[in-house]
N, C-alpha and C positions, 0 to 999 in steps of 0.2 A: 519658215514658221515664225510668227511674230513673238515679240517679248511677252505680250499679254497672254498668248496661247501657251507659252511655256511657263508662265508665272513670273518671268523676269527675276529681278532681285527683290521683289515685293515681299515674298514670304520670308526670306532671310532677314530683311529689315524688320518685319513685324515680330519675328521670334526674338529679336534683340530687346524689345520693350517689355516692361513688366506684364506678365500674363500671356505674352505672345500674341499670335494671330487671333486666337479665340477671344481674348480680352479686347483686342482692337476692333473686331467685328461687333462685339457687344457694345462698345462705346459708340459706334456709329449708329447702331439700332436704337440706342437710347435718345438720340437727338433728332432723328428724322421725323418729319411731321406728316408723312404719308408713306404707304407701303412701298418698298423698293424691291426690285427683282434681283435674283441671284446674279444676273449679268451686270446690273448697275452696281451692286455691292462689290463684285469682283473688280470692276473697272476702277472704283474708288480706292480699293485697297491694293491694287496692282498685283493681284493673284489670279489664278485660274478659277473658272466657274465651279469646277469639280472640288477645289479646295473650299470654296465658300459653301457649297452645298453640304459638304461633310461637317463643316463647322456649325452651320445652321441646325442640322439634325442633332448634333451634339448638344447645342444650347437648348433646343426644344425639349430634349429628353431630360436634361439637367433641371430645367425649370419645372418640369412635371414630376420630378423626384426619382426618375429612372437613372440612378447613378451608382447603384450597388450591384455587383455581380453575385448571382445566386450560387451557392456551393454546388459543385458538380455540373455546372452549366457552361456553355460556351462563353467566350469573352464578350460576344456581341449580344448575349441574352441577358438583358438587364431587367431588374424589377424594382418596385418601390419598397423602401424600408425606412420608415420615419425614425425608428429607434436608432438607426445608424447615422442619423443626421441628414437624411435624404428626403425630408418632407417637401411636398410641392410648394413652390413660391406663391406669393400673392399675385404674380404676373405670369404671363405665358407668351410664347412666341408663336404667332399664327401666320399662315399663308392666306391672305385675304385680298380680294380685288386684284389678283395678279402679282402680288408682292408680299414681302415679309415685313412685319413690324411687331413691336412688343406692346401687349395690351394687359390691362388688369384682368385677372382671372374671372370668368363668368360667375363662379360661385360667390363672388363678393360684389355682384352688381347692385344689390340693395344697399350695402354699406357705402360703396363708392357713390351711388346715386344720391344718398342723403348728404354726403360730404360736399359733393360738387354742386348740387342743385338747391341746397337748403337756403331759403330766402331769395332765390333767383327766379326769374321768369323767362328762362332761356328755352323752355320747351315749345315745340310747335303747337299752334292752336289747332282745334278740330278741323277748321276750314283748310288750314295748310296741310294737315295730314290727309284729308280727303283729296285735295288737289294733287298731292304728291303720289297718292295711290293711282289716280287716273293716268298721270304721266308715266308712272312706272309700267303700267300694264298696256298702255296704248301708244307708247313712244315709237317713232317720233310723232309728236302731236302738236297742233297749233293751239294758241291761246283761245281762239274762238271755239274750237272743238271741245276743249276742257270746260269752257263756260257753258256750252250746250249740254254737255253730259251732267254737269253739276246743277245747272239751272240758275246760276248766279254769276255775276261779274268776278273774274279771278285776277284782274290786273295787279292789284296790290299784293295778292298772295304769290303770284308768279315772281314778282320783284323780290319778295322776301326769300323765296326758295333759291333764286339765283344768287342773292347776296350770301346766303348760307352755304353756297357751293354744292347744293344738292342736285340742281339741274343746270343745264347749259344750252346754248344755242346749237342747234343741229342742222343749220342751213335753212332754206326756204322751200315752201311748197311750190313745185314747178307750175301749178295751175293758178293758184291764188296769190302767190308771192308772200304768203304769211310766214312768219318765223316759226320754225318747228323747235320743240324742246325735247330733250332726252335727259336721262339720269346720268350722273357723273360717277367717276371711280370713288369719290368720297361717299356717295350714297351707298355704293356696294360695301365700302368699308364699314359704314355705320350699321348696315344691315347684317354684316358678318357673312356675306356671300361672295362667290367668285364672279358671278354674272347674273343678269336678270333672268336667265333661264332657270335659276334656282329659286325664284320667287314661287310661293305656293300657288297651286292652281285654284282659281276661283269657282269654276263650274260645279265642283262637288258640294260647295256651300251655298250655291244659288240655284236651286231647282227651277226648271222652266226656262233657263237661259241658254239652252243648247244651241240655239240659232243666233246668238248675239253677234257673232262675227259676220254672218250674212246680213244682219240688220245694219251694221255699221257700213259694210261694203255697199249696200243698196243706197244708203243715204249719200254716199260720195258721188253716185252716178247722176 
């Protein structure tokens, strides 16, 4: 059995620093710029995945205010008690796009949005949002196909979405040789979902399009 599987000396070393392994993991989560899996975090801290998973769950509960044991309940049965100093934080630990990362709490989206976007023009345009939606639901899809669906040239919009890290090259079409595009893990992170399978279904909101898949398939023939 390898040192990583047994945890090596990593856990002992981390427990020697202020706050121990829990604080060490928290420090790493504060600086990562994209979600990290439990395996990646374990490798970086030189501890087992089981240790990291326990620490992640502990931090997730702490940030949500679940830090006080209710009288007469089991030690693992935690509840929120703001009066005891266990109010939820302004941030939370989420498992999104296949990994863990600290985010501002959704309840404060309006406040954070005003602070971050005030006076800025960082938001995607309507054209970019429409193109993003086509790619998300039709991926992998070529630029020509997106243009045909939207009825306009999307070259500049595609470049913008690639630069923003929301879509990426997914190879080429075996018949036409055209570059195909798909969404990235950053897109999933921004959407707050684990996979594109979690995107809302469009058919309930678009009556009369029950045969849309057959229509697209026929066009390819």
